[in-house]
C-alpha positions as CSV (number, residue, x, y, z in Angstrom):
1,M,-1.4,-23.9,104.2
2,I,-1.4,-21.3,101.2
3,R,-0.5,-22.2,98.4
4,L,0.7,-19.4,95.3
5,F,0.9,-20.7,91.9
6,Y,1.5,-17.6,89.3
7,S,2.4,-17.1,85.6
8,N,2.7,-14.8,82.9
9,A,0.3,-17.0,80.9
10,T,-3.1,-18.1,81.8
11,E,-3.0,-21.5,79.7
12,E,-0.4,-22.6,82.8
13,L,-2.3,-21.4,85.9
14,L,-5.0,-24.0,84.2
15,A,-2.4,-26.8,83.6
16,A,-1.4,-26.5,87.0
17,L,-5.2,-26.2,88.2
18,C,-5.6,-29.4,86.5
19,R,-3.1,-31.3,87.4
20,A,-3.6,-30.5,91.3
21,L,-7.5,-31.8,90.9
22,E,-6.2,-35.2,89.1
23,E,-4.1,-35.7,92.3
24,E,-6.8,-34.6,95.1
25,R,-9.2,-36.9,93.1
26,A,-7.0,-39.8,93.3
27,G,-7.3,-40.1,96.7
28,R,-10.9,-39.1,97.8
29,S,-14.5,-40.6,96.6
30,P,-15.8,-39.1,93.3
31,L,-18.9,-37.7,95.5
32,E,-16.8,-35.2,97.4
33,P,-17.1,-32.2,95.2
34,T,-14.6,-30.1,94.1
35,H,-14.5,-26.2,95.7
36,L,-13.6,-23.4,93.0
37,V,-13.7,-19.6,93.7
38,V,-13.7,-18.0,90.5
39,P,-13.7,-13.8,89.9
40,N,-16.7,-14.0,87.1
41,R,-18.6,-16.2,85.1
42,N,-16.8,-15.7,82.5
43,V,-13.7,-17.2,84.2
44,E,-15.7,-19.9,85.3
45,T,-16.9,-20.9,81.7
46,Y,-12.8,-20.6,80.2
47,V,-12.3,-23.2,83.6
48,K,-14.7,-25.8,83.0
49,L,-14.0,-26.0,79.4
50,G,-10.6,-26.2,80.1
51,L,-10.7,-28.6,82.7
52,A,-13.4,-30.7,80.3
53,A,-10.8,-30.8,77.5
54,A,-7.9,-32.1,80.0
55,S,-9.6,-35.3,81.6
56,G,-12.7,-35.3,79.4
57,V,-15.4,-34.3,81.9
58,A,-16.1,-31.0,84.4
59,A,-18.2,-32.7,86.6
60,N,-19.3,-32.2,90.6
61,I,-17.8,-28.2,90.9
62,E,-19.1,-26.2,93.1
63,V,-17.9,-22.8,91.6
64,T,-18.6,-19.6,93.9
65,F,-17.6,-15.9,94.3
66,L,-14.9,-15.1,96.5
67,R,-17.5,-13.1,98.9
68,Q,-20.6,-15.6,98.5
69,L,-17.8,-17.9,100.2
70,L,-16.5,-16.1,103.0
71,A,-20.0,-15.0,103.8
72,R,-21.5,-18.4,104.0
73,V,-18.5,-19.6,106.3
74,A,-18.7,-16.4,108.8
75,E,-22.1,-17.0,109.3
76,R,-21.8,-20.6,110.0
77,G,-19.2,-19.2,112.9
78,L,-21.5,-16.9,114.3
79,P,-25.7,-18.1,114.4
80,R,-28.6,-15.8,114.0
81,A,-26.1,-13.6,111.8
82,R,-26.0,-12.3,108.8
83,A,-23.8,-10.5,106.7
84,V,-24.7,-6.8,105.1
85,D,-24.2,-7.0,101.4
86,A,-24.5,-4.4,98.6
87,D,-28.5,-5.6,98.0
88,L,-29.0,-5.0,101.8
89,I,-27.5,-1.7,102.4
90,E,-29.4,-0.4,99.1
91,G,-32.9,-1.6,100.7
92,H,-31.7,0.2,103.7
93,L,-30.8,3.4,102.2
94,L,-33.8,3.9,100.4
95,A,-35.7,3.8,103.5
96,L,-33.0,6.3,105.2
97,L,-33.7,8.7,102.0
98,H,-37.5,8.4,102.7
99,D,-36.9,9.3,106.5
100,D,-36.6,13.3,107.0
101,V,-35.7,13.1,110.7
102,R,-32.4,11.1,110.2
103,L,-31.7,13.9,107.3
104,A,-32.2,16.8,109.0
105,R,-28.6,16.2,110.6
106,P,-26.6,19.3,109.1
107,E,-23.6,17.3,107.4
108,L,-26.3,15.7,105.4
109,A,-27.5,19.0,103.5
110,P,-25.8,18.0,100.3
111,V,-27.8,14.5,100.3
112,R,-30.6,16.5,100.7
113,E,-29.7,19.0,98.2
114,Y,-28.7,16.2,95.5
115,L,-32.3,14.5,96.2
116,V,-34.1,17.9,95.0
117,A,-31.3,19.2,92.3
118,A,-33.6,18.3,89.2
119,G,-36.9,20.1,91.3
120,T,-39.3,18.7,93.7
121,D,-41.5,16.6,91.4
122,P,-42.0,13.8,93.7
123,D,-40.9,11.1,90.4
124,A,-37.7,13.3,90.4
125,V,-37.2,13.1,94.0
126,D,-37.6,9.4,94.2
127,R,-35.7,8.7,90.8
128,R,-32.7,10.4,92.4
129,R,-33.5,8.5,96.1
130,C,-33.1,5.1,93.9
131,Q,-30.0,6.3,91.9
132,L,-28.0,7.3,95.0
133,A,-28.7,4.4,97.3
134,A,-27.8,2.0,94.4
135,A,-24.4,3.9,93.6
136,L,-23.9,4.3,97.5
137,G,-25.0,0.5,97.9
138,R,-21.9,-0.5,96.4
139,L,-19.4,2.0,97.7
140,F,-19.9,1.0,101.3
141,D,-20.0,-2.8,100.5
142,E,-16.6,-2.1,98.9
143,Y,-15.4,0.8,101.8
144,A,-16.0,-2.4,103.9
145,A,-14.1,-4.6,102.2
146,S,-10.7,-2.4,101.2
147,R,-11.4,0.7,103.5
148,P,-11.1,-1.7,107.0
149,R,-9.8,1.3,109.0
150,M,-11.4,4.3,107.5
151,L,-14.8,2.6,108.7
152,A,-13.0,2.0,112.4
153,A,-12.6,5.6,112.5
154,W,-16.0,6.4,111.4
155,R,-17.6,4.4,113.8
156,A,-14.9,5.5,116.7
157,S,-16.4,8.9,115.6
158,A,-20.3,8.3,116.6
159,G,-19.1,8.9,120.2
160,A,-17.5,11.8,119.8
161,G,-20.1,13.5,118.4
162,G,-19.6,12.4,114.6
163,A,-16.1,14.3,114.8
164,P,-12.7,12.0,114.6
165,P,-11.8,11.4,117.8
166,R,-8.6,13.2,119.6
167,Q,-5.3,11.5,119.9
168,A,-2.1,11.9,121.4
169,G,0.7,12.6,118.2
170,P,-0.2,13.3,114.6
171,Q,-3.7,14.1,114.2
172,P,-5.0,12.2,110.7
173,R,-6.2,14.7,108.2
174,E,-9.4,16.7,108.0
175,A,-12.4,14.7,106.4
176,G,-13.6,16.2,103.0
177,A,-16.9,17.8,102.6
178,T,-17.5,14.4,100.7
179,E,-16.4,12.3,103.2
180,R,-18.1,14.1,105.9
181,W,-21.8,13.3,104.6
182,Q,-20.8,10.0,103.2
183,R,-19.3,9.1,106.9
184,A,-23.0,10.4,108.3
185,L,-25.0,8.5,105.9
186,W,-22.6,5.2,106.8
187,L,-23.3,6.0,110.8
188,E,-26.7,6.4,109.9
189,L,-26.9,3.0,108.2
190,L,-24.4,1.2,110.5
191,G,-23.3,3.0,113.3
192,P,-24.3,2.1,117.3
193,R,-27.8,3.6,116.6
194,G,-28.2,3.1,112.9
195,L,-30.7,1.2,110.9
196,F,-28.8,-2.0,111.1
197,A,-28.9,-1.8,114.9
198,E,-32.4,-1.2,115.0
199,R,-33.8,-4.1,112.7
200,S,-30.8,-6.4,115.1
201,A,-32.9,-5.8,118.3
202,R,-35.8,-5.7,116.5
203,E,-35.1,-9.3,115.2
204,G,-33.0,-11.1,117.0
205,T,-30.4,-11.2,114.1
206,T,-27.1,-9.8,114.2
207,F,-26.4,-7.5,111.2
208,L,-22.8,-6.8,110.7
209,P,-20.2,-6.2,107.4
210,L,-18.4,-9.3,106.1
211,G,-15.3,-8.1,107.9
212,D,-16.7,-7.7,111.0
213,L,-19.1,-10.7,110.6
214,L,-15.9,-13.1,110.2
215,A,-13.8,-11.3,113.5
216,A,-16.8,-12.0,115.2
217,A,-17.7,-15.3,114.5
218,E,-16.4,-18.2,116.5
219,Q,-12.9,-19.7,115.8
220,P,-11.9,-21.9,114.5
221,L,-14.0,-21.1,111.8
222,D,-16.2,-24.3,110.6
223,V,-15.0,-25.2,107.3
224,S,-16.8,-28.7,107.1
225,T,-18.0,-27.8,103.9
226,L,-15.1,-27.1,101.9
227,G,-13.8,-30.6,101.9
228,R,-10.1,-30.4,102.1
229,S,-8.9,-27.9,100.0
230,L,-10.4,-24.4,98.3
231,H,-9.1,-22.9,94.6
232,L,-9.2,-19.2,93.5
233,F,-8.4,-19.4,89.8
234,G,-8.0,-16.2,88.4
235,V,-8.5,-13.8,90.8
236,S,-6.2,-10.6,90.1
237,Y,-7.4,-8.4,93.1
238,V,-8.6,-9.0,97.0
239,A,-9.3,-6.8,99.3
240,E,-7.7,-6.2,101.9
241,S,-10.3,-7.3,104.3
242,Y,-10.2,-10.8,102.3
243,H,-6.7,-11.2,103.4
244,R,-7.1,-12.1,106.9
245,M,-10.1,-14.6,105.8
246,L,-7.9,-16.3,103.5
247,A,-4.7,-16.4,106.4
248,L,-7.7,-18.1,108.3
249,L,-9.1,-20.5,106.3
250,G,-5.3,-21.1,105.6
251,K,-4.9,-22.8,109.0
252,Q,-7.6,-24.7,108.6
253,L,-7.5,-26.2,105.0
254,D,-5.1,-26.2,101.9
255,V,-6.0,-23.0,99.7
256,R,-4.3,-22.9,96.1
257,I,-4.7,-19.1,94.5
258,Y,-3.5,-19.1,90.7
259,T,-3.0,-15.8,89.9
260,L,-1.7,-14.2,86.3
261,N,2.0,-12.0,87.2
262,P,3.6,-10.8,83.9
263,C,7.2,-11.7,85.5
264,R,9.2,-14.0,87.7
265,E,9.6,-11.9,90.6
266,F,7.3,-11.3,93.4
267,W,6.1,-7.5,92.6
268,E,7.7,-6.7,96.5
269,D,10.6,-7.8,95.5
270,L,11.3,-5.5,93.0
271,E,13.2,-2.0,93.2
272,T,11.6,0.9,92.6
273,A,13.1,3.7,90.4
274,G,13.8,5.9,93.2
275,E,16.0,3.2,94.4
276,A,17.7,1.8,91.6
277,A,19.1,5.4,91.0
278,R,19.6,5.7,94.8
279,A,21.6,2.3,94.4
280,R,23.9,3.6,91.3
281,K,24.5,6.4,93.2
282,G,26.0,4.6,95.8
283,P,26.0,4.9,99.8
284,R,25.1,7.9,101.3
285,R,27.7,10.0,103.0
286,K,27.1,11.2,106.3
287,L,27.3,14.8,107.3
288,F,29.5,13.9,110.6
289,P,30.8,10.7,110.4
290,S,31.5,8.7,113.4
291,R,34.4,8.5,115.3
292,G,36.3,5.7,116.4
């Protein structure tokens, strides 16, 4: 089950967390750890100091970040698998940017031009390789979490000569110049014949983005290391791919989310300015009213 606690004051969220942990510890062994997910180390320090002030001690708390936790769960569910993260992508991008054969694709002309834009001196080119690999490593990792449908379309385009597949009905928008070279570069990494596919075949280990890895993992997920409950504190943004992952975890254990909200209502329940204006005008009159 997923339980949501929200308030416009962090102190209220911390008080709710303290009460929940006090109730949990009353009926379990003191050696059983508390599993806490935070967005950064600053929030971790704040929570630990708050718990220590409320109960006198903050001990046996296992703190992690959401992505690390989900990757660990996914890897336990699929033996000989590893979640592809920003660091792995950056390392493989560096190898790709040294591969003249893969970079020869017409769509990657902007990448080739960027690498020599500061001159052909080897040090200048290497500097640009490192900078581009680091930036794209973070960007592609974020795409995997927040734009899964776009990546699915990119992967489908690999079987259509690098072009988006034609479908019946309205066609998707034409990809811009930046998206075209990003798609080509991503396919060289994570496409059916990309560097990660080659490494998977060579080492016998499956390398997949976290969302794909969790989808491929055996169900139900192995959450034996998480105890009976999981607490997410101060997480203001959760990427689209993680929503489904948390839903799967919520079917097997108690997931409690403590998040800031500046108003009492859920945002999706509030009227937008346009909706409020239409409501003030009253019901719309039909051009051709039906006759009884």
